[in-house]
C-alpha positions as CSV (number, residue, x, y, z in Angstrom):
1,M,-12.5,52.5,12.6
2,K,-10.1,50.4,14.5
3,E,-9.3,48.4,11.4
4,L,-8.2,51.5,9.8
5,I,-5.3,52.2,12.4
6,P,-2.2,50.3,12.0
7,F,-1.4,48.1,14.8
8,H,1.9,49.9,15.9
9,I,-0.2,53.1,16.0
10,S,-3.0,51.7,18.1
11,Q,-0.4,50.8,20.7
12,I,0.4,54.4,21.4
13,E,-1.3,56.2,24.4
14,P,-1.7,59.7,23.5
15,Y,0.2,62.3,25.4
16,V,-1.9,63.9,28.1
17,P,-1.0,67.6,28.9
18,G,-1.6,69.4,32.2
19,L,-4.8,71.0,32.8
20,P,-5.3,74.9,32.2
21,I,-5.7,77.2,35.0
22,E,-9.0,78.7,33.4
23,E,-10.5,75.1,33.4
24,I,-9.6,74.4,37.0
25,K,-11.1,77.9,38.1
26,R,-14.4,77.3,36.4
27,K,-14.7,73.7,37.4
28,Y,-14.1,74.2,41.1
29,G,-15.3,78.0,41.7
30,L,-11.8,79.2,42.6
31,K,-10.5,82.6,42.6
32,K,-6.9,81.7,42.7
33,V,-5.1,78.9,40.8
34,V,-1.4,78.2,40.6
35,K,-0.1,76.0,37.9
36,L,3.1,74.1,39.0
37,A,2.7,71.3,36.7
38,S,4.4,71.9,33.4
39,N,7.9,73.3,34.1
40,E,7.1,76.6,32.7
41,N,9.0,80.0,33.5
42,P,6.9,81.5,36.4
43,L,8.4,85.0,35.4
44,G,6.8,84.7,31.9
45,P,8.5,85.6,28.7
46,S,11.1,88.4,28.2
47,R,9.8,91.9,27.3
48,L,12.1,91.8,24.1
49,A,10.5,88.5,23.1
50,V,7.1,90.1,23.7
51,E,7.9,93.2,21.6
52,A,9.5,91.1,18.7
53,I,6.1,89.1,18.6
54,R,4.1,92.2,18.4
55,K,6.2,93.6,15.5
56,S,5.8,90.3,13.6
57,L,1.9,90.2,13.8
58,D,1.6,92.2,10.8
59,S,3.4,89.9,8.5
60,I,1.4,86.7,9.7
61,N,-0.3,86.6,6.2
62,R,3.1,85.5,4.9
63,Y,4.6,82.1,5.3
64,P,7.6,82.0,7.5
65,I,11.3,81.6,6.3
66,D,11.4,78.0,6.0
67,D,14.8,77.3,7.4
68,G,14.6,80.2,10.3
69,Y,17.7,81.9,8.9
70,Y,18.0,84.7,11.4
71,L,17.4,82.6,14.3
72,K,19.7,80.0,13.3
73,K,22.3,82.7,12.5
74,A,21.9,84.1,16.1
75,L,22.1,80.6,17.5
76,S,25.3,79.9,15.4
77,E,27.1,83.1,16.9
78,K,26.0,82.1,20.5
79,L,27.1,78.5,20.2
80,D,30.0,78.9,17.9
81,F,28.6,76.2,15.4
82,P,28.0,76.8,11.7
83,M,24.3,77.3,10.8
84,E,24.6,74.1,8.6
85,Q,25.0,72.0,12.0
86,I,21.8,73.6,13.5
87,I,18.1,72.7,12.8
88,L,14.8,74.4,14.3
89,G,11.7,72.6,15.3
90,G,8.5,73.2,17.0
91,G,9.6,72.5,20.3
92,S,12.0,69.7,21.3
93,T,9.0,67.3,20.7
94,D,9.1,67.9,17.0
95,L,12.7,67.2,16.8
96,I,12.4,64.1,18.6
97,K,9.7,62.9,16.2
98,M,12.0,64.0,13.2
99,I,14.9,62.0,14.7
100,A,12.8,58.7,14.9
101,R,11.7,59.3,11.5
102,A,14.8,59.9,10.0
103,F,17.0,57.4,11.6
104,L,15.1,54.3,12.5
105,D,14.8,51.6,9.7
106,R,12.0,48.8,9.6
107,D,14.1,46.5,12.1
108,D,15.8,49.2,14.2
109,K,15.6,49.7,17.8
110,A,16.2,52.4,20.3
111,I,17.2,52.4,23.8
112,I,15.4,54.7,26.5
113,S,15.0,54.9,30.1
114,E,12.1,54.2,32.3
115,T,10.7,57.2,34.2
116,S,12.0,59.7,31.5
117,F,10.3,62.2,29.0
118,L,7.3,60.5,27.4
119,M,8.0,61.9,23.9
120,Y,11.0,59.3,23.4
121,R,8.8,56.2,23.5
122,L,5.8,58.0,21.5
123,A,8.2,58.8,18.8
124,I,9.8,55.3,18.5
125,C,6.2,53.8,18.6
126,E,4.9,56.0,15.9
127,V,7.8,54.8,13.6
128,N,8.4,51.2,14.6
129,G,6.1,50.0,17.4
130,K,6.6,49.2,21.0
131,E,8.8,46.3,20.0
132,A,11.5,48.6,18.9
133,I,11.9,49.9,22.4
134,I,14.5,48.7,24.7
135,K,13.8,50.2,28.2
136,V,16.4,50.4,31.1
137,P,15.4,51.0,34.7
138,L,16.8,54.0,36.6
139,K,19.2,53.8,39.3
140,N,18.8,55.9,42.4
141,Y,16.5,58.1,40.2
142,T,19.3,58.6,37.9
143,Y,20.1,57.2,34.3
144,D,22.0,53.9,34.6
145,L,24.4,54.3,31.6
146,E,26.1,50.7,32.6
147,S,22.7,49.2,32.0
148,F,22.5,51.0,28.6
149,L,25.8,49.6,27.6
150,N,24.6,45.9,28.7
151,S,21.5,46.6,26.5
152,L,23.1,47.1,23.2
153,T,22.2,44.9,20.4
154,P,22.9,44.9,16.8
155,E,19.6,46.4,16.2
156,V,20.1,49.4,18.1
157,K,20.3,52.5,16.1
158,L,19.3,55.3,18.7
159,I,19.8,56.2,22.3
160,F,17.7,58.9,24.0
161,I,19.1,60.4,27.1
162,A,17.6,63.3,28.9
163,N,20.3,65.2,30.8
164,P,19.2,66.5,33.1
165,N,16.3,63.9,33.3
166,N,12.5,64.8,33.4
167,P,10.7,64.1,35.7
168,T,13.4,63.2,38.3
169,G,15.6,66.5,38.1
170,T,18.7,64.7,38.3
171,M,21.8,64.8,36.0
172,I,24.5,62.5,34.5
173,R,28.0,63.9,35.3
174,K,30.8,64.7,33.0
175,K,33.0,61.8,33.7
176,E,30.4,59.2,33.5
177,L,29.0,60.4,30.3
178,D,32.5,60.7,28.8
179,E,33.1,57.1,29.6
180,F,29.6,56.0,28.2
181,I,30.0,57.8,25.0
182,S,33.6,56.6,24.4
183,K,32.1,53.0,24.4
184,I,29.1,53.4,21.9
185,P,29.8,51.9,18.4
186,D,30.0,54.5,15.6
187,N,26.7,53.2,14.0
188,I,24.6,54.4,16.9
189,I,23.3,58.0,17.3
190,I,23.1,59.5,20.9
191,V,20.4,62.0,21.4
192,L,21.3,64.3,24.3
193,D,18.1,66.2,25.5
194,E,19.3,69.2,27.3
195,A,16.0,71.1,27.6
196,Y,17.0,72.2,31.2
197,K,20.4,72.8,30.6
198,E,20.2,76.7,31.4
199,Y,18.9,76.0,34.8
200,I,22.1,74.1,35.8
201,T,24.6,75.8,38.2
202,D,26.8,72.7,38.8
203,P,30.2,72.7,37.0
204,D,30.2,69.0,36.4
205,F,27.6,69.3,34.0
206,P,28.7,67.8,30.6
207,D,27.8,70.2,27.7
208,G,26.7,67.9,25.0
209,T,28.1,70.3,22.2
210,N,31.5,69.2,23.0
211,Y,30.8,65.6,22.0
212,I,29.8,66.9,18.6
213,K,32.9,69.0,18.0
214,K,35.0,65.8,18.9
215,G,33.3,64.0,16.0
216,K,30.8,62.0,18.0
217,K,27.5,60.9,16.5
218,V,25.7,62.8,18.9
219,I,22.5,65.2,18.6
220,V,22.0,67.8,21.3
221,L,18.4,69.1,21.7
222,R,17.6,72.4,23.5
223,T,14.5,74.5,23.9
224,F,13.0,78.1,24.3
225,S,10.2,76.6,26.3
226,K,11.8,76.6,29.7
227,I,14.3,79.3,30.9
228,Y,13.3,81.6,27.9
229,G,9.6,81.4,28.8
230,L,8.3,80.6,25.5
231,A,6.6,77.3,26.0
232,G,3.5,78.6,24.2
233,L,5.6,79.4,21.1
234,R,7.0,75.9,20.6
235,V,10.6,76.6,19.6
236,G,13.4,74.1,19.9
237,Y,16.6,73.5,18.2
238,G,19.0,70.6,17.4
239,I,22.8,70.7,17.1
240,S,24.7,67.8,15.4
241,S,27.0,67.1,12.5
242,E,26.1,68.6,9.0
243,E,25.4,64.9,7.7
244,I,23.1,64.2,10.5
245,I,21.3,67.6,10.3
246,D,20.9,66.8,6.4
247,G,19.2,63.6,7.4
248,L,16.7,65.5,9.7
249,K,15.9,68.1,7.2
250,R,14.5,65.2,5.1
251,T,11.9,64.6,7.7
252,K,11.1,68.2,8.7
253,T,7.5,69.4,8.0
254,P,7.7,72.7,5.7
255,F,7.3,75.8,7.7
256,N,7.4,74.1,11.1
257,L,8.4,77.3,12.8
258,P,5.7,80.2,12.5
259,R,7.0,83.6,12.0
260,V,5.8,84.7,15.4
261,S,7.6,81.8,17.1
262,H,10.8,82.7,15.1
263,D,10.8,86.3,16.2
264,G,9.9,85.8,19.7
265,A,12.8,83.2,20.1
266,L,15.2,85.8,18.4
267,G,14.1,88.4,21.1
268,A,14.4,86.1,24.0
269,L,17.9,85.0,22.8
270,E,18.9,88.9,23.0
271,D,17.6,89.2,26.6
272,E,20.5,87.8,28.8
273,E,19.1,89.6,31.8
274,H,15.8,87.8,31.8
275,V,17.8,84.5,31.6
276,K,19.9,85.6,34.7
277,K,16.9,86.8,36.6
278,S,14.9,83.5,36.0
279,L,18.1,81.5,36.9
280,K,18.5,83.3,40.2
281,L,14.9,83.0,41.1
282,N,14.9,79.4,40.4
283,T,18.0,78.6,42.3
284,Q,16.9,80.4,45.4
285,Q,13.3,79.0,45.3
286,R,14.2,75.4,44.5
287,E,16.4,75.4,47.6
288,F,13.8,77.0,49.7
289,L,10.9,74.7,48.4
290,S,13.0,71.5,48.9
291,K,13.7,72.5,52.4
292,E,10.0,73.2,53.2
293,L,8.6,70.1,51.6
294,K,11.2,68.0,53.7
295,K,9.9,69.8,56.7
296,L,6.3,68.4,55.9
297,G,7.9,64.8,56.0
298,L,8.0,64.5,52.2
299,E,10.5,62.6,50.4
300,V,12.3,65.0,48.0
301,I,14.5,63.8,45.0
302,P,17.4,66.4,44.9
303,S,17.0,68.5,41.7
304,V,19.2,70.5,39.5
305,T,16.1,71.9,37.5
306,N,13.2,73.9,37.7
307,F,11.2,71.2,39.1
308,I,11.2,68.8,42.0
309,M,10.2,65.2,42.0
310,V,8.4,64.3,45.2
311,K,7.1,61.0,46.6
312,S,3.5,61.2,47.4
313,P,2.1,60.2,50.8
314,K,-0.8,58.5,48.8
315,P,-1.4,57.4,45.2
316,A,0.0,60.3,43.1
317,K,-3.3,60.9,41.0
318,E,-5.4,61.2,44.1
319,F,-2.9,63.4,45.9
320,A,-2.7,65.7,42.8
321,F,-6.6,65.6,42.5
322,E,-6.7,67.1,46.2
323,L,-4.4,69.7,45.6
324,M,-6.2,70.8,42.5
325,K,-9.3,71.2,44.1
326,K,-7.6,73.6,46.4
327,G,-6.0,75.6,43.7
328,V,-2.7,74.1,42.9
329,I,-2.1,72.1,39.7
330,V,1.0,69.6,40.0
331,R,1.9,66.6,37.7
332,P,1.2,63.0,38.9
333,L,3.6,60.9,37.3
334,D,1.7,57.8,36.4
335,A,2.2,58.4,32.8
336,F,6.1,58.5,33.4
337,E,5.9,55.0,35.2
338,A,6.2,56.5,38.6
339,P,2.8,56.4,40.1
340,E,4.0,57.0,43.6
341,H,5.4,60.4,42.8
342,I,4.3,63.9,41.8
343,R,6.4,66.5,40.0
344,I,6.2,70.0,41.2
345,T,7.4,73.1,39.1
346,V,9.4,75.6,41.1
347,G,7.3,78.8,41.1
348,T,7.7,82.3,42.4
349,E,7.9,82.8,46.2
350,E,4.2,83.7,46.2
351,D,3.2,80.5,44.1
352,N,5.6,78.3,46.6
353,L,4.1,79.8,49.7
354,F,0.5,79.1,48.3
355,L,1.4,75.5,47.4
356,L,3.0,75.0,51.0
357,E,-0.1,76.3,52.7
358,K,-2.4,73.9,50.7
359,L,0.0,71.0,51.4
360,K,-0.4,71.6,55.1
361,E,-4.1,71.7,54.9
362,I,-4.1,68.3,53.3
363,L,-1.2,66.7,55.4
């Protein structure tokens, strides 16, 4: 079979998702398992979203509206952008793949950072292979934009930036990003992945949509998987110029957003109280959990998101496995090129206390 797979595809290491709660319970005979591995909203989805999904179930025999008209209209009003400058996808991952397919020609390259979201390199490899990736190390667990500038070559067509970054939880500040974007040539597209934007309370966070309004070649990605609590529905959206969105439409899979996902996202968008409640819980519990982890002698990377990157006292896979056997699922970061670290999602107070109890037992 190997001879049937193109070389650049054979180089790709498949994405490995976190293990489900049910599987861990069954495998280790546990009554309670807390999943703090995938940066999901511990409060669950909005009730408005659930009700909208229930109403849409009677129509699942019909194909969805291909362009997601009603969700795009609601996003257009919320963001103050024309509908023609918005595109929907099956989560941000779908949009990242669309971007690579739409804009990377045969000899083009893309710049990404080490220890950042895995889908950037997977999407680039799928189109042009590993040779198309220019990878820049982090600096103090944050994107090193100066090194990005020093890595520019005539072949570079795309730059992927996660702000804030997954898995470190750090962010690039407004002045730094302003200066960086002002120095990028006009023939390069910058992808600003803002999946965790809604969790940020720091006023110095740069809203990527402002660069689009200024005419910069920027694509902003956002998602309903995080603060909106709809990870299981896979709904993401991109914002850019009409010209760039037109390019993305050409690589979009038809009907890539199921009817129930569209309607659930529409319901979630209306529930501002759920978002406020989720933000409040996360801000309080992130501060609490960070302090308690430090008390245990663990090195904690300061985070602005709904997860915390922690230096593991032993190899991350081994440490995560010990926690899993005690009923806590966290994410070892080997695949993110950080084998000495784990990523812990901020849970409810009960979740976090359970985690701390198990950590004390191990440590």
